N, C-alpha and C positions, 0 to 999 in steps of 0.2 A: 671159484664156486664149486662146491662138492657135488658128487653124483646124487647123494641122498636129497640134497636141497632141490636139485633140478627135478628129480622124480616127484618130490612132494609138491613142487610148483605145478607140474603137469597134472597131477591128481586133483589138486585144488581147482585148477582151471576146468577140468572135466566136470567136477561137481558143480561149479558155477554155471556151466553150459546147461546141465540138467535142471538146476534150480531156476535159471532164467527162462528156460523153455516152459516149465510148469507154471511159473508166474504169468508168462505171456498167454498161456492157454486159459488160465483162470480169469485173468483181468479182462474186463470189457463190460459193455452195457448189460448183457445178459449174464446172470450168475449161473455158473455151472460148477458143481462140486468136483473135487479131485477124484472122488470115487466114480462120479458120472463120466468124467473125462476118460479115466482108465477103462471103464466098462464099454464106452463107445469105441475106443481104439482097439480093445481086445476083441469086440464083436466084429469089427471090420476086418481084422487080420485073421481071425480064426473061425468066424461064423457062430461062435458060442455066445449066447446072451447071458451075461452075469447079473443082470438087474434091469429094472425098468428105467427107460429114459425116453424123453419125448422126441418126436421127429424134428422139432425145431432145434433142440440141443444137438441132435446128430448132424444137422446141416451146419450149425454154427461151428462145431468142433471139427468135423471131418472135411467139410468143403471150404470153410473160411479160415479158421484160426490155425489149424495144423499145417496146411500148405504154406501159410504165411510164416509160421515159426520156422519151418524147415528151409524156406527160401531165405529168411534172415540169417540162419546159420550158414547156408551155402554162400551167400553174398559176403558175409563177414569173414568167412574162411578164405574166400578167393581174394578179397581186397587186402586182408592182413598178410597173406602169404606173398601176394604180388608186391606189396610195399617192401617187405623184407628182402625179397629177391632183388628188386631194383636198387635199394639202398646198399646192398652188399656188392652188386655188380659195379655200380658207379662210385662206390666209396664215398657216398655223400648222404648224410643223415637227413637232409632236407628234400630228397628226391621222393616222389610218390608215383603210383602206377599211371597217373594221367600225364606224366611229364613228356611222353613221346607222342601225345596227341590222341590217346585212346578216347578220352571223354569228348573232346571237340569233334573227333571223327564220328563217334557214335551219335552225338547230338545232331550233326549234319545229316546223317543217314535217317535218323528218326524224323527230323524236320522235313526232309524230302518226301518220306512216305506219308506224312500228314498233309502236306500241301498238294502233292501229286499222287494220290492213292491209286489212280489208274495205271500209272507208270511203275510205281514201287508199292505193290500191294502188301508185301510182307515186311511190316515195319521193323520187327525184331531182327530179322535176317539182314535187312538193309543196314540197320545200325551196327550190327556185328561186323559185316563186311567192310563198312566204311571205317570202323575203328581199326581193323587190321590193315586197311589200306593206308591210313594215316601213319601207323607205326612203320610199315614197310617203306613208305616214302622218306620218313625221317631217317631210317637206318641207311637207305640208299644214298641220301644226300651227304650223310656224315662219313661214309666210307670212301676213302681215297687211297688208291694203290694197295688195296687189300687190308688197310688199317682203318679202325674205327675208334678214334680217341673218345673217351667218355665225355669230355667237355664239348666236343663237336656234336656228339649225339644229343646231348641235352639242348644245345643251342638250336640244332635243326628241329628238334621236337617242339621247341617254343615257336619257331617260325611256322611250321606246319600246323600247329595248334591254332595259331592266329589266323591262318588262311581258312581253315575249316570253321573257325568261329565267325569269320566274315561271311562264309556261306550260310551259316545259321542266321546271321543278321539279314541276309537277302531273303531267306525263306520267311522270316518274321515280317519283313516288309511286304511280301507278296501274299501272306496268309490272310484269310478272313478272320473275323473276330473269334469265332469258335475254334478255329485252327490255331490261332495265336495263343489262346488260353491253354489248349492242349499241349502245345510246344513248351510253354512256360512251366506247366505242372510237371511235364516229363523231365525237364532239366533240373527241377528241384529234387527229384528222386523220390521213390516211394514203392511200397509193396502192396498198393491198393488192389491190384487185380491178380494176386498170386494164385496160380493153379498147380495141380499136380504135374502137368506137363512141364511147367517152368521149373519145378523142383527137380524132376528127373533129368532134364537137360542140364541144369546148372550143376547138379551133383555129378553127372556123367563127365563134366569137364573139370570141375573144381577138385574132386577127390583124386583123380589121376595126376593132376598137376601138383597137388599137395604131396602125394607119394613120391613123385619124381624129384621134387625139390628137397624133400627130406633125405632121399637117397644121395643127392648131390650136394648136401650141406657142406661136406668137406671141401668141395670145389669153391663154394662161396667163401669159406674161411680163407682159402688161398688167394682168391681174387681181391679180398680186402687188403692184402699185403701189397698189391701193386703188380703191374704187368711184368716187370723185370724179375721180381721175386717168384712170380708164378712160373715164368719160363725156366728159371733156375731149378725149380722143383719138378719140372717135367710136364707142366700143364700148359696147353695152348690157350692163352687168355682170350684170343679173338673168338675161337670156335666155342669155348665154354660159355663166354658171355652171351654170344648170339643165341645159343640153345636155351640158356636159362631165361633170357629176355623174351624169347618166343613163347616159352611155356607160361611165364608170368603174364604176358600180354594176352594170351588166349583166355586165361581165367578172368582177368580184369575186363576184357572186351565182352565176354559173354555175360558177366555180371552187369555191366553198364547197359548192354542192349536189352536186358530184362527189367532192370530196376531203375534205370535212369542214373543220373550223376549223384552219387552219394559221397559227399566231400569228407576229407580229414581222416577217414578210416585207414587208408593205406599209408598215410603220412604219420599218424599218431600211434597206431597200434604197435608197430615194430619197436618204437622207443619204450613204450610201457612194458612190452614183453621182455625187452633187454634188461630192464630193471629187475625183473623177476628171475630170469633164467640166464642172464649173462650174454656175452656176444657170440658164443659158439652157435653157428647156424644149424648144426645138427639138432640142437634143442630149441633154438630161436624160431625156426620155421614152424614146427608143430605148436609151439607156444603162441605165436602170432595168429595162427589159424583159430585156436581155441579162444583167445582173448578177443579177436575180431568178431567171432560168433556171439560171445557174451555181450559185447558192446552194441552190436546191431540189434540183438534181442531186446536189450534194455531200452535203447533209443526208439525202436519201433513200438514197444509197449507204451512208452510215454507219448509218442506221436499220435496214437489212436485212442488214448484214454484221458489225456490231459484236459481236453475240451470236447464239446459235443461235435464239433467239426474237426476232422482229422488234419493234423499238421503235416506238411511234407517232411519226409524222413531226413532229407538233406539239410533242412533248416535245423532240426534237432541235433544232428551229428555235428554241425558247425558250431552251434551255441555251446554245446558241451565240450567239443574237441579243442576249439581255439584257446580258451583260458587254460585248459589242462596242458596243452603243448607249451604255452608261455611259461607255466609253472615248471615244467620239465626242463626247459631251456635255461631258465634263470636259477632254479634251485638245485637241479640234479644234472647239470650239464656234463659233468665228468662221467657219470654213469651212462648217459645217453651215448656219448662218443666211445664208450668202451675202454676208457683209460683208468 
């Protein structure tokens, strides 16, 4: 795949991100024109009033829709990049960011904070720390004599994920009806309560991780060749894999702690980006970030506008993502695996 085609693909994805963002800002129960949206954002950023707009429109755009749009971009970026990094590190196209227990750990932390708010008052922080703990335990169990085989790491992640899922089950059993409903909705994923603080925190984690993985894209290319080939090229696969997995886990854990469990993004988006930009991770990482942002923007817009009652985002991503991944596997299998 040539340089010009990759550049064109990145530019098209950037345009799609901007277009999906504008569409998401416009779509909704309250109609706000594009000029009105631009005027509100310009006024908030510069203090210059370019036109008349109502206070209700200002609240809708600046306090509700714009933080939600930016959080969707941040979440899609984080999950897409994390999925690409995991699939490259483990040389497995069916690996996703949740494979090491990130989602089940975060769910256990969120459930603990909902059932025992006096003990765990900071729900997002508890979910984030539990997600990191799950991955740390998975990595520790899989490491034997300084070596961490990929298959052992995946298997330990499945085991630890099952244990934390059991903890979530216990919390559901102990929860009151209102708490059980809250846990259920959190696990479905959504951007219902997006705030500027959430945007700033997620961007503060997601963007540095994106930059780090783009910079280390060449290492991911080498890791996909196998450990022996990596060693022969002068790369320590154990240390490189550990550092990349930690970076990807940070982005995924922070995303899940804020937005809940949003399925399929980290699994599907790298495959779709690979069809557009090829298997070179120096291009695949930024492509996955942009495509993940577009996908979550579109899904979130559908989730909040399709019916009068908002549909959990995780349901929409699963309904759209599952058939698409089946098509990719059946029809475009060669492209997915990079052959």
